[in-house]
N, C-alpha and C positions, 0 to 999 in steps of 0.2 A: 420215421426220420431216415433219410438216405444214408447209406453207409459210405465210409470214406477211408482213406489210408492216413493214419496218424504218423506222418514222417517228419514233422518239424521237431527238432530236438531241444529247443529252448523257448520258453514263453514267459512273459512278464505280465501279470495282471495288476493294473494300477487302479486304486480307488481314488476318485477325485477328491472326496472328502472322507476317505477311509479313517477309521477311528480305532485306536487301541491305546489305552491309558497307561499301560505298563504296570498296573496294580492288579495282582491276581484276583482279588474278590470282585473286580469290576470288568472281568474279561468279556469282550464283545461276543454276542451270540446272534444266530439267525433263527427265527422261529419256524420258518417253513423252508426246509432244504429242497423240497420238491420244486419250488419256484425257480431254483437254480437251473434245473434241467430245462425249464421253459425259456429262460434267458439264453441258455446255450443254444437251443434250437433256433431262436430268432436270429442270433448272431450268425449261426451256421447258414441259414437261408439268405442272409444279407451278403455273405461272402461267396455264395455259390456261383453267381454269374461271373465274378471276377476270376475265379479259378477254372471255370469251365472253358474260358477263352484259352487257357493254357492246357486244356484236356485233362485237368485234374483240379481238385479242390480239397482243402484240408479243414479240419476242425481243430481249433485251439480251445483251451479252457478259458471261458469267460466267466470269471467269478463275480458274483454280486459285490458291490462296493463294501459290504459288511463282512468280507471274507474273514473267516476265523477258523480255528482248529476244528470246532464242531461242524462248521459248514463244510470244510474240506473233507472231513471224514465221511459225511453223508454223500458227497459227490463221489468219493472213492467207492462207497458201497454201491452207488448206481452203476459205476463201471463194472464192478464185479458181478452185478446181477444182470448185466447185459442190456441195461436200458439205454446205454450210449455205446453202441457197437461200432467196430472198425473192421474193415475188410482185411482178412488174412493176417491180422495182427493179434498177438498174444502179449499180455503185459504181466510182469511181476510188479504189482503195485505196492510200493513201500508205504508204510504209515507216514502221514505228513509229520513234519517236524517243525519246531520253532527253534531258532538259534539260541535264544535265552542268553544267560551269562556265560555259558561254556558251549559254544556251537560245535566244537570238535567232539565233545562228549556226546552231544545229541546226534551227530552224524554217525559216530561209532555204534550207538545203540540202534539206530534205524537200519544200519547195514547188516546187523546180525543175521537176518534171514538169508542173506546171500553170501555172507562171509562170517562164520562164527569164530574166526580167529583174530579179526581186526581189533586193534587196541587204539586208545587215544594217543599213546606215545608214537605209534607208527604213523598216525595221521599228522602229528606234529612235526615229524622228522622228514617225511617223504611226500613231496608235492604230487607224486604220481600214485599215491596209495589208492585213491578212489578209482583211478583209471585201471589199475591192476586188478581191483576187485571186479570191475565191469568186464575186463578181458577174461578173467577166469570163469566168471558166471556164463558168459556168452559161449565159451568153448563147450561148456557142459549143456547149455540150453540155447542152441543156435536159433531156434524159432521164437524165442521169448525176449521181449524188450523190458528194460527196467524203467519204471516211472517214479521219479523222486519229486515230491512236492515240499517246498519250503514255505511255510506260512509266516506272515508278519516278518518279512525279511528285514524290516527296519530295526529289529531288535539287535542286529549286528552293530547298530549305532547306539540305540537307547540303553541296551543292557550289557553288551559285551564291552569290557573296559580295556581289553588287550588289543592294541593295534596289530601285534604280530599274529595273534590267533584269528583276528578278523581277516587279515590278508591271506593266511594259510587256508582258511575255510573256502574262500573264493577261488584260490588257486587250484584246490582239489576239484572243485566243480568245473572250472575252466578246462583243465587238462583232461578230465574225463570226457566231456562232450566234444573236445577238439580231436582227441585221438579215436573215439568210438562214437561218432555222431549217429550211426544207425542202431546203436545198442542201448543207449540211455537217453531218456527225455527228462528234462528238468522244468518244473513249473514253479515260479515264485510269485507270491502276492506281496504287494508293497503299497504303502501310502504315497500319494502323489507328492506330498511335501518333503519326502525323503529321497525321491528319485534322483534328484540332482547330485546327491552325495555318492551315488553308485555308478553314474554314467562314465566316470573316468577311472573306475575301479579295475580290478583284474578281469572282470567280465565285460569290459567295454567293447570288445570285438563282437560280442553277441547282442549288444544293447542297441537296437535300431527299430525302425518303424515296422519291420516285418515281424518282430517278436513281442512288441509291447501293445497292450490293449487297455484302453481306458474306459471305465464304466461311469455312468452319470451319478449326480449327487442324490442324497436321500431326501425324502419328503419329511414333513413335520411328524407324521404318524410313525414313520420308520425311525426317525430320530428318537421319538419317545420310547418306542419299543426297544431300541438299542441301548437306552439308558436304564429303563425300569426292569426289564426282564432279567438281565444278568445280576442286577442288584438284588432283586427279590430271591433269585436262586441262591445267593450267598447271604441271605438274611441281612442285607443292608438296605435301609429305606431312607426316604427323603422326608424331612420335617420342616415345613408342612408339605403335603403332597404336591401343591401347585408350584413348588420350587422347580420341578421339572419343566413346567410351562414357562417359567421365567427364564430358565436356562435356554430353552429352545427359542423363545421369542427374541432373546437378545442376540442370538447368533444366526438365525435362519436367513436373514438378508445380508449377512456379512460375507465377503469373499473369504474362502478357506474356512467355512463355518465349522466343519467337523474337527479339524485339527485344533481350532480354538476351544471347542467344547471338550475335546480330549484333554487339552492342557488344563482347563479349569477343573475338570473332575479329578485329574491327578493331584492338583494342588488341594482340592477339597478333601480328598481321601488322606493325603499326607497330614493335613491339619487334624483330621479325625484321629489318625494314629498317634499324633503328638499328645493329644489330650487323653487317649485311652479311655474313652467313655464306655459305659456298660450297655447303653441302649442301641449301639450300632447305627446311629442316625447321622446322616449328612444334613446339617441344619442350615436354615436361611441365615442365621446369625453368622456362621462361618463364611457363608457365601458373601454376605455384605462386608465382613471384615477383610475378606480377600480383595474386595473391590469389584465384585462381579466378574464377568468374563474378561472384559478388557482390563479391568483393574488387576486381576490375578496375573495377567501377562506382564503388565508394566511393573507390578510389584516385584516379580521375579527379576525383571531387568534391573531394577534399582538394587536388588540384593546382590546380583552379580557385579554390578558396577561398584557398589560400596565395598564389597569384599576385595576387589582388586585394588581400589584406591587405598584401602587400609594397608595393603601390602606395600604399595609404592604410590605416592601422590602423582607421579608422572603418568599414571594410567588415566588421570582425568583428561588430559589432552589426547592421549592415545585413543581411548574409546570414543571420545568426541570426534576425532578425525575419521576413524574407521566407520562409525555409524553414519556420519554425514555423507560419506561417499555412497552409502547404501540407500539413499533416498533420491527420488526423482521428483522434480517440480513440473507437473503437467497441468498447464492452464490454471495455476494457482493451487492445485490440489497435490497432496503428497502421494507417492506410490513407491513400491519396492523397486530397487535397482540392482541388477546383477553387476558385481564389481570384479573385473579380472584381477587375479591375485598379483599380477605384476604391478597393478596400480597401488598396491599396499606395500611396496618395497621402498624403503626410505634411505637416505644417505647415512643416517645414524644407525649403527649396528645394534645398539641397545634398544632403540626404538623398534627395530624389526623383531627383536625377541619379544618385546611387549605386545606388538601387534599379533604375533602368532599365539601368544598366551591368551590374549583377549578373545581371539577367534575361537580358540579351543574351549574356553569357559562358556562363551555364549552359544556355541554349537552344542555342547553337552547339555546345556539348559534348554535346548530346542528353541532358542530365540533366533538363531540364524542357521542357515544350511550351507554346506559346501558341495560343489559339484563341478561339472565341466560342460562347456557348450558343444555344439555340433562339430567344432574344429578341434576338440580335445583341449581347449584352453580352460584351466581351472578357474573357478570363481567362487565368491561367497555372496549371499543375499539374505535379507531378513526372511524368517520362516512365515511370518504373518503380516498381512496388511495392517492389522490392528496395532501392531507394534510401532510402525512408522506414523500411524495416524493418532495414536493415543498415548505414547510415552511422553510424559511431561518434560523430561530432560531433553529428549530429542527435539521436541517442538520448540523448546526454549533455545537450544543450540541452533536450530534452523532459522529462527527469527533473528538471532544475533549474527549469523553467518550467511544470510540469504544472498547478499551481493557476492560473497566469495564463492558460494556454491554455484551460482550462475556463471561466474568467471571460470571456475574450475572445470565446468562442463564444456566450456569452449577451449580451454587450455589443454586438457588431457589428450583429446584426439589429435590436436595439432602437434603436440610434443611427440606422441607415438608415431605419427606419420613422418616427422622429421627424423626420428631415430631409425625408422625402418629404411628410409631412403639413404641416410648416412651410412648405415651398415652395409648397404649393397654396393657402395662406391669403392673403387680401389684406392690405396694410399697414393699421395701425390708427391712423395719424395721430399727433396730439399725445400720445395716451396711450402710444404706443410710445416717443416721444422722452423723455417723463417717466420711463418705466421705465429707459431707457438711462442717464439721469442718476443715478437712485438706484442702479442696478447699479454704476455707476462709483464712487460713494461706498462702496458695499458692498465692492468689491474693495480700495479704498484702506485701509479699516479692517480688512481681513481679517487682516493680519499681527499687529497688536497683539491682536486678538481671540483668536488661537490660543493666547496665553498662558493664557487662561481656558477655552478650549474645546478642549482637547487630548483628543480621544476615542480610546480605545484601538482600534487597528486590528483586533486579533485577534478581538475579541468581536463586532464589527459583523456578521460573517457569521452569527452565531447569532440575530440579531434576527429576529422574525417580520415579514413584509411587511404593510404597511397600505395599504388602498385609497385612491387619490387622490380627493378630493371635488370638484375643480373641474369645473364642468359648462357654463360659458358658452362662447360662440364664441371669445372672446379667450383662454380657458384651454385650448382643445382640444388644442394641442400639449403642454401641461403634463401631460396624462394619459399621454403616452408617455415622460415623463422618469422618472428613477430617484430622485426626491427622497425617496421613502420606502423605497427598496430597501436591504436590510441590507448590500449590498456597496459602497455609495456611499463610505463613509469610506475603505475600502481603495483604491478607485479614485482618490479625491482625493489620497491620499498618493502614489500612483504618478504622478499628474498633476504634483505639485509637484516630483518628482524629475527630475534631469537625465537626458536620454537615455531617456525612457520609451518604451513600446511602442505608444502610441496613434497611430492614423492621424488624418487631418484631421477626419473626421466624428466619430470617437469622442472626440477631445479636446474639440470643441465641445459634444458631448452631455454629457460629464461636467461641464464648466464650467457649463453651463446647469442641470444637475441639482443641483449644489452650491448655486448661487445660489437655485434654487427651494426647496430644503430650508431654506436660511437664511431665506427669506421666510416659509415655513410655520411656522418656529420663532420668528417675530416679530422676527427681526433687522432687517427693513426698518423697522418703526416705531421700533426702538431707534436706528437710525442717523439717521433723520430727526429724532427728538426730541433726540438728542444734538447734532446740528448746530444745531437751533433753540433748544433750551433748556438744553443741557448735561446733566450727570448729574441724574437725578431718581429718584424712588421706583420708577419702572417698571423701571429697570436692576436694582434689587434683586430685583424679581419675576422678571425674566429669569434672574438668577443662581440663584434658587431652582428654577426650572424645569430649568436645566442641572444643578443638584445632584441633582434627582430623576432625571434621565436617567442620570447616572453611578451612582446607587444602583441603578437598574434594570439597568444593565450588570453590576454585582456580583451581583445576585440571579440574573440569567440565567446567568452563568458558573458560579455555585455549583450551580444546578439541572442544568446541562449536565454538570458533573463527577459529580454523583450518578448521572445516567442512564448516563454512560459507564462508571462503575465497576461498575454492576449488569450491564452488557453485556460485562464483562471487557476493556474497552479501557483498560487501566490507565495507560499513559503519557499517553494523551490526557486521562484523568480528572485526573491530577496537574497537567497543564498548565493545564486549565481552572480547577482550584481555586487554583493559584498565581496565575493571572491575576486571579481574584476578590480574592485577598489583596493583590496588588500595587496594585489600583485604589484601595485605601484611602489610598494615598500621594498621590493627586491633591491639588493645593493647595486646591481648593475644599472637598474633604472633610476636609482637615486643619483648615481654618478653621471649617467647619460640619459636625462629625462626624455620621454617620448614627446611627440608633437602635442601642444596644448589642446588641440582640438579633440584628441582621444580622451584626455582627462575630462574635458567638458562634456563629452558624450556620456561617459560613465557617470558623471554627476547627475546629468539629466535623467538617466535610467534609474539611478539610485533614488532620486527625488520622486520620480513617477511611481515607482514600486512601493516606496515607503509610505507615501500618502495614499496610494490607491489600494493597498492591501487591507483586507479586513480579517483574514485568517491569522490567528495568533499561535495556535498549537494544534497538534494532531495526534490521535491515538488510534492504533490499529490492533484488533484482537489477534491472538495467536491462532495457529492452525487448529481447526476443530472447535473453536470457541464461538459462541453466539451471544451477541449483546442483547440483553433483555430490556434495560431501562437506564436512564441517566438521572442524576440528582445533584443539585448544588447545595452543599452543606452550608449552614449559616456562617461557618468560618471561611467561606469562599472556595473550598476545595470542590472540584468537579469529580464526582464519584460515578463509576460505571459498574453496573451489575451484569454479570455474564453467567452463562451455563456452558460447561465443557462437554466433551464427548461422553463422559460417563455420568452426566447430569449434575455434577457438583455446582453449587451456587457460589460464586466468588465476587467480591467487591474490590474494585481497583481505583486507585487515585491516579488521575491523569498525569500528575507530576512525579509519581513514584514509579521507578523503573523496575521491571523484573518480577516482583512478587505482589500478590494481592494484599490489601490491608485487612481483609477479613474473608474467611471461608466458613460457610454455613454447612457444617459437616452432617447435620441431621436432616438435610433436605436433599432430595434427588429429583431432578426434572427428567422427564422422558424425552428421548431424542426426537426432534422434529415436531413436537407438539406445540402448536401456537397458543394454547391456553396457558402455558407456563408464564409467570411474570413475577417481577419484584417491584415493590412499592416502598416509598420512604415517607415518614412523617415530616411535615414542614419544619419542625424544630430540630430535625436530625437525630432524634433520640431513639427512634424505632424503625424497624424494617419489617415488612410483611411479604411473605412468599406465598404464591398461589400455584398449585399444581393442576395437572390435567384432570384430577379426580375431584376438584372443587374444594380441596383442603387448604385452609389458611393457617399459616404458622407465623407467630410474632416473635421478633428477636430483638435483643439489645446489641450494642456495639462491641460486646465481648463474645458474640456468637452464642449467647445463652437464650434458650427459649423463654418467652414470657407467657406463662400459663400453659394451658393445654391447646393442642391443635383442634380445629373444629371444621365441620362441613358447612359450606356456605352456598352450595348450589352446583348443579350438574356442570355448568360452564360459566365462569365468572368473566363478565365483559369489562368491568370497571371496578376499581377500588380507589377511594380517596380518603385520606386522613383529614380530620378537622384541623383547623389552624393550630390548636394547642396540643394536638397529638394524643388526646385522651379518648378519642372515639374515631370511628370511620364508617363510611357508607359503601355499599356494594350494589352493583347492578348485575343481575345474573339470570340465566335460564335455570330455574330451580330443578327441573326434571327433564330427562331426555325426551325429545319430541315436542317440548313447549315452544309455542310461537310467541308467547308474551314474556317480557322480561320483568323481573321483580326487583324493586329497590328496597333495601333494608338498612337500618341504622344499627351499628353494633358497638358494644363497649369492649374494653380490652379483655374481658373474661369470656367473650364469645357469645354473650346474650344479646339477642336482637330485639328491636322494637317492632311495631306493627308494620307489616309489609305493604307495599303498594305495587299493584300489577297492572301493566298496560302493554298493548302491542308495541307501541313506540313511546319510550320515555327516557329521560336522562336527568342528571342533576349536576350541580357544582357548588362548591363552598364560596362564600364571601369571606373577607378577612376578619369580620367580626364573629365568625362561626355560624352564621345563619346560612340557609340553603336556598338556592334558586332551583326551581323545578321546571321541566318542560314535558308536557304530556300531549299526545295527539288525541283529538276528540272531534269526530264528525267533520273532518276536513279543515280543522283548525289546530294550531299549536297553542296550548294554554300555558302561559308563563306565570308561575306563582313564586312568591317570596320577595318581590321587589318592593312592595309597600302597601298602599291602601287597598288595591283590588287586583285581581288577576287580569292579565293582559292576553288578548286573543289575537293570533296572527294567522290569517287565512293562507292555505297552501293549495297549489294546483294539483300536485301529484305526490302522494305519500311515498316515502322511500322504503324499499325492501330492507335497507340496512338500519332503519330506525333513526330516531332523533339524536343529534349530538349537540350538546349545549356547553358553552364555555363562557364564564363570566369574569369580568375584570374584578380585582380584589375589592374595590369599593362598590361594585354592583352597578356602576353607571353605564357600563356597556355589556352587551351580551352578543355572542356569536352563535348562529345556528347553521349547522352544516349537514349535507347529505340528505336533504329533504325537499329540495326545490327543483328537481329535474336537472336541466342543463345549468341553471344558476344555482350552483351547489353550496354557496356560502352567502349568508346575509348577516349584516351587522346592524345592531339597534342601540340607540342611546336612550337612557332613562332620564327624563327631565323632571322627575319628582311626581308627575301625575300620570304620564303615559309614555309609551315607547315611540320614538321617532326613528325612522329608517335612515341609516347613514349611506349617503350616495357617493360612490366612487366617481372620480373624474372619468371622462371619456377614455383617456389613456389607460387608466387603471382597471376599467371595467372588465376587459377581456381577461386580464390576468387574474383578478379576483373571482371571476366566474369559474376559473379552472382550479383555483387553490383548494386543497383538500385538508391542509393542516394549519392550525392557528394557535397562537399562544400570547397571553398577556404578560407584561412585565409585572414584577412584584409591587411596584409603586403605582400601577395602573395608568402610567403615562404613555406607554408604548404598546403596540400590538404588532406581531409578526405573522406573515402569511407565507406559506410554502407551496410551490407547485413544481413538480419535477425536481430540477436541480437548483432552483432559484428561490431565495428568501427576500422578501421586502419588509422593511420595518417602517411603520407609520407612527408619527408623533400625534397622539390624541389631543395634546394640549394645543395643537395648531388647527384643530377643526374649526371651520368657519361655516355656520349655518348647516351643520351636519355634512359638510363636504370633505371627503378624504382625499388629500392630494400629496403632501410631502412624503418622501420615503428615502430610506437608505437601503442599498441592495447588496446581497452576497450571492456568489455563484459557485457551485461545486464544479470541478473539472468534468465530472461525469457522475452517473448514478442518480438515484432518486432519494429524496429526503423522506425518511420514515417518521421521525419525530424531532421535536426541538423544545428547548426550555430556556428561559432567562435565568441569569444569576439573581440572587436575592437583592443585590445592590443595583441591578439593571444595567451593569456595565458590560456584561458579556452575554452571548447567546451560544448555546451548544446545539449542534445538529448531529443526528445519527442517520447515516445513509444506508442503503440496502446491502452494501458489502461489509457492514459492521464498523466502518470508519467513523470515529467521533471527532468532530472538529470544533474548536473553540474560536469564536469570532468576537472582535471588538464591536460593540454597539456604537460607541461614540467615535466619531471620525478623528484622525490625528490632527492636532492643532499646531499651527506654526507659532513660534515664539516671537513675541514683540520685542524688538531690540531696544535697549535702553541707551544706545549710543547717540541717538539723534533726538533726545528729549528736549533739546533746546529749540527745536522747530515745532512750536506749539500754536502759534497764533498767526492769523492773517495770511496764510499761504493759499495761493490759487493754482500755481503750477510749480513743478519741481523736476529736477533732473540730476542724476548721480553720474559722475564721470566714470568711464570704464575702469580706470585704475583705482576707483573708490576713494580717492584722496580729496575730492572736491564735490560739494553739493551746491547746485544753483537753484535759487528760489525766486519766485515772483509774487509780490504781495497783493493786497486787496486792490490797490489802485491799478495794478498792471503796468505801472510806468517805471518800476525800479527793479533791477536785478541785484541780488546779493549772493556772494560766494562765501562758503564756509569750508573750513577744513574738517576732517573727521572727528575732531575733538570739540567742535562747536565754535571755534574761534573764527570771527568774521574776517575774511581775507580782503574783501573789497565790496564796494557798492557803487553802482553807476546807473544813471537814468536812461530810459528808452524814450526817444523823442518821436519815433516813427509811428506810434500808435499803441493802443493797449494790447499787451502781450496775451495771447490766447494759447500758445504752445511754446515749448522750449526743449532743446536737445543738445547734448554734447556730441562732438565728433568722436569716432572710435579711438583716435589717437589722443583725445582729451585736449587738443590744442585750440579748438574753435567751438563757440557756442552759437547755435542758430535759433532764431525766434520767429514766430509767426504772429501777426497782429490782426485785430478785428477789422482793419481797413484794407486788408489784402497785402500788406507789406511783409517782406521777409528780410531779416537783417542777420549779419554775421558779426560776432564780437570776439575779441581776444580776451584773455583772462584779466587784463588790466582795464577792461571796459572800453577799449578802442573799437569803434564801429568800423569794420573792415569792408562791409558791403551792404547796400540797401537797394532792393529792387521791388517793383510792383509785380508780385507774382500772381495775384488774383484780384478781381475787382472788389470782392468783399471778404468776409471772415475767413482766416486760415485756420483750419481745424487741426492740422497736424504737420510737423516737419520732422524729417528723419534722414540721417546720413547713411550712405552705403557702407558696407564693412571695410572697404579700402579707403574711406574718407574722401573719395574723389568725386562723389556725386551727392546731390541732395534731392530728396523727393518731397513734394508739398501737396497738400490736399486742401482745397478751398472752393469758394463759390464764385462763379463767373457770370451766371445768368439766372433767369427765373423761369419757372414752369408756366404753363398756360394759366394756371390759377394764381400766379404771382408768387409762388413759393420758390425758395432757393433750390437750385440744383448744384451738384458738386462734380468737380473734375480733378484728376490727378495730373501733376506735371513733374517732369524730370529735368534737373539742371546739372550741368557739369561744372566742377570747381576748377577754374583755371587760375592757379595761384590763389589769390584771395578774392577773385571775381567769379560771379555766377553767370554761366552762359546757358541759355535755353537749349534743351536737347529735343524734347518731345512732350506730347500730352496724350492722355488716354483718348481712345477713339470715341467712346460713348460716355455721355454725361450720366451721372447717377441721379435719377429723378426723385421728386418728393414722394414720401411714403416709404422709401428705403432709408433706413438709419445708417449714417456713416459713423464709424468708431475710430478711424485713424488709418494711417498708411504705414507700411513696414516692408523692409527688404527681407526676403527669405533666401532660399538656396540659389535662386537665379539672380541675374544681374539687374533685373527689373523689379520695381516695387509692386506690392499688391495692396489694394484697398480692402479694409475690413468692413463689411456691411452686414445688415440684419434686416430681414423682411419684417413687415408689420404683421403681428400676430392677430388672429381672430379666435373666436370661441372654438371653431372647428379646426383651425390650422395654427399650431404654435409657430413662433418665429424661428427661422433657421439662420445661423451665422454662416457667412460665405466669404470667400476671397474673390476679388475681381481684379484681373490683371489689366495691363495697359491696353490690351486689345478688346477688352470688354467681356472676356470669357469668365464664366462663373464656376467656382468649385466650392461645394458645400463642405464645411468642416465641422459643424456641430448641429445635428438634426434637432428640430424643434420638439419632436416627440420625447427627446431625452431632456432637453433644457427646459421645456415647458413654458417658461415665462419670457416676456419681452424684457430685454436688457436695457438698463439705464446707462451703464458704462461697461466697456470691454477693454481688456488689455491683453496683448500677446507677448510672450517672451521672444527673444531675438531669433530662435530657430524654429518658432512656430509649433513647438511640441506642447506647450502649456497655454491655457487661456483662463483668465480671471474675469468673472462677470459679477455685476450687481444688478438685480432685477428691480423693476419698478414696484413690484409687489412687496418684496422683502426689505428693500431700501438699504438696510445696514449690513446685510449678510453677503459676504464675499464667497463665491463658489470657484473652486479651482478644478479645471477639467484637463483630462488627458485627451488630446486631439487624435492621437494615433489609434487608441483603443476606444475612442468615443465613450469615455467613462468619467463619472464624477469622482474626483480624488478626495476632496474634503471641502468643508464649508466652515466659516468662522465669522464672528462679528468684526466688522471693519472699523466701526466707529460707534460712539454712544450718541444717541439723539432720540427725539420723539418721532417714532416711526409713523405716527398717525398724521403728522403735519409736515415734518421736515423732509427735505431732500438731504439724506444723511451724508452721502459721499459725492464729491464733485469730480474727482479725478483719480486714476490709478495708473501706475507704470511699473514695469519690471526694471531692475538694475541690469546693466549689460550682460553680466554673467548669469542672470536668472536666479541668483541666490536670495534676492530680496524683492518683496513686493511693497511699493510705496503707495499708501492710501491717504488721500487728502479729504478731510471732512468738511462739511458745510460751515463749520465754525472756524475754518482756517487752520486746523491742526493737522500735522502730518504724522502718520504712524508707519513705522518700518517693520514689516513682518518677515522674519528670517525663515525662508523655505529650506535652508540648509546649505552649508558649504560642504566641501568634500569630506573633511574630517568629521564634521558634525553629523552629516548623514550616515557615514560609516559607523560611528559610535551609536547613534540612535537605532540604526538597523539591527545592530548586534544586541542592543538592549531588548529590542522587540522580539527577537527569536531565540534568546538564550534558553528559555524553558524547553523549546522544541529541540534545540541542538543537544541539550543535556540528556534527553531521553533517547537519542540516536544510539545505535550500536557503537561500541568503542572502536570498532575497526572501520566504521563509516567515515570516510575522509571529510565529509561535510561537517562532521562534528567539530573539526578543528578550525573552521573558517574564521571564527572570531577570536582565536587565540592571539594574545598580545595586542588586542584592541581594547583600549580603556573603556569602561562602562559609560563614561560621559566624555565628551570632547573638552579639552582644556580651554579652548577658545572657540565658542560657537560662531564667531564672526570671521574666523580665519578663512 
């Protein structure tokens, strides 16, 4: 080994995962000290080129990460024996020391060879004492240098309890090497997780990259040796011996593994000392009681927390705030975060004292560490990643405060930047004083102003940011404020609350931002003018501006709802639309209502989202939690089984916030093992857990084990309870390496029946307790258990994943999956003698070919299929000749569905997505209420129209020759004959003053309310299909027949007429006639000034009918694709703004379907009339009321039904009813939680 000059006077050797547990009997040791010299040589050779460039190179001490007293002694011996020589240098090598509880005493002892008179008292009193010793020694021995080695430097923190002695010890070293750098060399060894606490210590000037050396982590064998050998030397052993393997396996892949291991062994040894056992064994029982590695850490955190809270309950919030600042949210994962100490300075002095006390307690418990960054800025951070990822309290706090954490991460740097800029600016003299006076007035008037300026918190986050316009020197700090930030109102509400989470700088920043926003909104001049002149006209102008701002919030919320609904974020869409509706109740808008069009738009959005949403509730696991399974209890509760980071099995109720309803303490899952699972008996009385070792445990709902646990196979693929819960079946690979799976029947005592083994097999229970089996045999799937004989289904390609069978409870339908190559799912119907394949429609085939998950409802009437993020539910009772067609659909915003189950009453479907989110969906579509207001209209009605003011209803009877007018209470106002022809269509003008009719002979008439015929024209040569007024009542559009096609069929044309007084004047007609084969459904004005004709193509087996608009120029716009609508429509009606479409198909006859045309989505369907669907044409006409709140359906028997789609108040109340369960489970600080406050559960008047 080349020789060198050892002239660097300070070196820090840092172990990445260095380990010392502070318990003497378990002191770390290194078995092969000679290996240390080899490491030293490798490091020396690596550094050689770097220093040769400077014509010199140096050797520093690179200690192995297991650096210890024994290790360092051996290294010193190598120095003395000349195995690590140095050019022209002689050393007086002092024995290595450990600081221990009294570092000054240790230093005095080690210095005795070079100063036999030094005392502890001298070291305590004189910071230059060590420097003087070096000086005196060097004068006598000018050619010899002193080498001082301090091992396990972290003991200054872990063992030394005196801050003064710790500081003095480091000052002695600092002064010695500062004054006599060529005469003393100091080497310290230190664990990496403690380094941060020394970087800003008295030795900070020497702590840099030139002096610090980091060594790599230990291997598993080295970890084992570091645990076992020192234990055996001290006659301490592990019981059982494989406890060491469990310790290593749990930490080896963790960040900061060795500090975690050190912590756990410390806790384990302390537990041993507490019990004073005679056998000197560290037991697995103690290890389990501690909670294993991560559990021991979190247990100590809980102890420290509870100790402080017992002292003062205010520590609950203090520790919560401090620890939440120490976590970072990175891509949904938790990580440690360094927190500058200025971030933990609060406006309240008592809180600051509590913060420092909490930091001291947690630091001494080795849960957090203190240090300083490269700029010398002190900070604190968690000592272990496992603490932030596994401490249950911290995870719960994080879940509750996640929105605030994200907001705080944005707020803190902005506040710090503002403070930095503000402090650099010079004072501005009298102008600043004037501002302070006005700001004082501003604050005084803030409280009464809030009565007028109560801005909704939830919507402010949706506002778009606006750039600050101040550019002068005086306004420079203003540019850093958040006066135009959309989060400011949320922050201001937090600021006004007691016990908020702002630190000193953040609080000042938010206060100043609020004031600046108020200045920008002209509050400043209002306050000054109010003080000087009292109320004036300017105040009214300010109120108008405030009103405009509130109207802007409503519009923003509505638009957000529309966007969320289109992206399948249904609950969020309903919250935003409800917020928009609730904002109309603000006092200012009650006094000065916005334009009626805005209210109408909000109603349309509310209606669309309410009827279109399927999602009812949502549950998300906490950080580190993995969802294993879901179960609907017979009492209707949705239960969710999870495993946590430490493997604990917990059962959660979707409606219960915060705490699990059951924890199975006697079962531990292994992290990341997919074989773990939880199963429930159908009657809800029993729970089965399966672990990766193939062990089954049965439990009751008190968490008690039912009998003994038993082994059921190397890997259990499936477990299903019988319907009565008294037995169960498993499908498993019984031994490692098996290619065949074995099916066994078990009783509750763990005794099994005769096994059945096959390469590909599966089973499912029927509701009567019998079993349906599927076994692959010579290219066929043999289905047994259906009835008279086994059924054989040929397959083309056997699956590597095996047969999967699912049966409906009655056994009438079976599903086979993952065995047919590209066609991965097949459905079969049992007709009592044999199986018939259920054929999907052309539209459904592509979807069902890709579906991988299926589930039957408990009543056997529904089946759900899932592919990617989409679920389709089919009604088995609607099967016609084994053709599968009708469906209801749910879509996740993102992610893939992993499993799904129906509730036992078949009303709900629960899905589990890959991110662990559980969603609860309504299976049944929302149904509109039938109004009882117009029950007097029951017979002989052919056409009907409701006036826009809802005060009058016009009807045309069977003969088509009489019009009757009724008020809303059913009183007949008038009746008058129509002599111009049989009425085929009728419509009120928007101002409700005129009634227009179209007749079968092409005539169009205008009538007043008293029956006077105002106008009669020949609008078309034959039947008039539809008449409609423009929104301004100045024009009338008609749709009728004027000619015949080549085959003699009628063609249709649209015409536009201008109303001149009470007379109609022809304006224009459509350029293209609508030929035969295209169904016309009416004419309607939309956003433009010209009407559009509603048409539908003729459907074929290959091409379903598409609904379109045709304008007066003949241009076509498709509004509802046939692939979605599927069936040819008999009748179609559109609401006035074209956002909703109601249709009745020729196939279903009496079923009305309501569609959202913007999102091209089916919202709901419901029976529109009672009739014989086999023979009758059940519905003859449909029309929306002008405000869209009512759909009028006329049956073939002449009855009229009015379906209430919801008025403003009614929709708002029903929307809140729908989402209350979800809102209740939101964090208390989530502003969305309050969206339904003060909204009655049901509307007082649904027709309002």
